[in-house]
PLY file of the C-alpha trace (Angstrom):
ply
format ascii 1.0
element vertex 90
property float x
property float y
property float z
element edge 89
property int vertex1
property int vertex2
end_header
-19.47 10.03 -36.79
-19.60 8.58 -40.06
-22.97 7.61 -41.97
-23.75 3.83 -42.92
-25.12 3.07 -46.01
-28.66 2.57 -46.14
-30.12 -0.31 -47.68
-33.64 -0.77 -49.07
-34.13 -4.85 -50.10
-36.53 -4.49 -53.15
-37.99 -8.33 -54.44
-37.32 -8.93 -57.82
-41.40 -8.65 -58.78
-43.13 -6.82 -61.67
-45.17 -4.68 -59.17
-41.84 -3.25 -57.59
-39.59 -2.88 -60.46
-40.68 0.70 -61.05
-38.60 1.47 -57.90
-35.34 -0.27 -58.87
-35.72 1.68 -62.28
-36.33 4.87 -60.37
-33.25 4.15 -58.14
-31.13 3.72 -60.91
-31.39 7.09 -62.13
-30.42 8.39 -58.47
-26.16 9.29 -58.57
-26.51 8.42 -55.06
-28.09 5.23 -55.32
-25.76 1.56 -55.75
-27.77 -1.17 -56.84
-26.79 -5.20 -56.31
-28.33 -8.24 -56.92
-28.69 -10.83 -53.92
-30.75 -13.55 -54.23
-34.33 -12.85 -55.34
-33.98 -9.22 -54.42
-32.21 -5.85 -55.44
-30.26 -4.11 -53.04
-30.99 -0.48 -52.96
-28.24 1.55 -50.99
-27.11 5.05 -50.60
-24.74 7.13 -48.30
-27.23 10.05 -48.76
-31.15 10.06 -47.88
-33.28 9.05 -50.96
-36.65 10.56 -52.09
-39.22 8.37 -54.16
-42.82 9.57 -54.82
-45.53 7.20 -55.47
-47.00 8.56 -58.60
-43.85 9.21 -60.40
-43.06 5.31 -59.76
-46.86 4.38 -61.21
-48.04 3.02 -58.05
-51.38 2.11 -56.50
-51.69 2.87 -52.66
-51.59 -1.05 -52.01
-48.48 -1.41 -53.52
-46.71 1.71 -52.13
-47.14 0.47 -48.78
-45.67 -2.72 -49.17
-42.26 -1.01 -50.88
-40.28 -2.24 -47.67
-41.41 -5.70 -46.81
-38.22 -7.12 -48.16
-36.64 -5.23 -45.56
-34.72 -2.09 -44.81
-32.00 -0.77 -42.93
-32.00 2.53 -42.58
-34.58 5.14 -41.13
-37.66 6.64 -42.75
-38.10 10.03 -42.71
-41.41 10.42 -44.47
-43.53 8.11 -45.44
-46.91 9.18 -47.16
-49.66 8.73 -49.56
-47.14 10.15 -52.13
-43.81 10.65 -50.51
-41.19 8.60 -49.17
-38.18 9.80 -47.53
-35.49 7.05 -46.15
-32.20 8.38 -44.62
-29.16 6.46 -42.74
-30.09 5.09 -39.51
-27.56 7.03 -37.93
-28.42 10.54 -39.81
-30.54 11.78 -37.30
-27.11 11.33 -34.64
-25.77 14.75 -36.72
0 1
1 2
2 3
3 4
4 5
5 6
6 7
7 8
8 9
9 10
10 11
11 12
12 13
13 14
14 15
15 16
16 17
17 18
18 19
19 20
20 21
21 22
22 23
23 24
24 25
25 26
26 27
27 28
28 29
29 30
30 31
31 32
32 33
33 34
34 35
35 36
36 37
37 38
38 39
39 40
40 41
41 42
42 43
43 44
44 45
45 46
46 47
47 48
48 49
49 50
50 51
51 52
52 53
53 54
54 55
55 56
56 57
57 58
58 59
59 60
60 61
61 62
62 63
63 64
64 65
65 66
66 67
67 68
68 69
69 70
70 71
71 72
72 73
73 74
74 75
75 76
76 77
77 78
78 79
79 80
80 81
81 82
82 83
83 84
84 85
85 86
86 87
87 88
88 89
């Protein structure tokens, strides 16, 4: 079964800039601009750390307010791991 890419829609505001910057450094991530959003896409799971992004908890918990096409495998106070939606079927 082929996996579809996960997609994270990040509103282009200063509060979320560290997320898009971190994604740009990940070889598995592809970024594109769509209107007021940056779309982070990957065929592989991606993981981000709150402290590494320099985010306070309130901003951290709002990371996905722009939308998400994928499955959140882990989301706690310090780590988020997102996998393609159909990754569980494997």
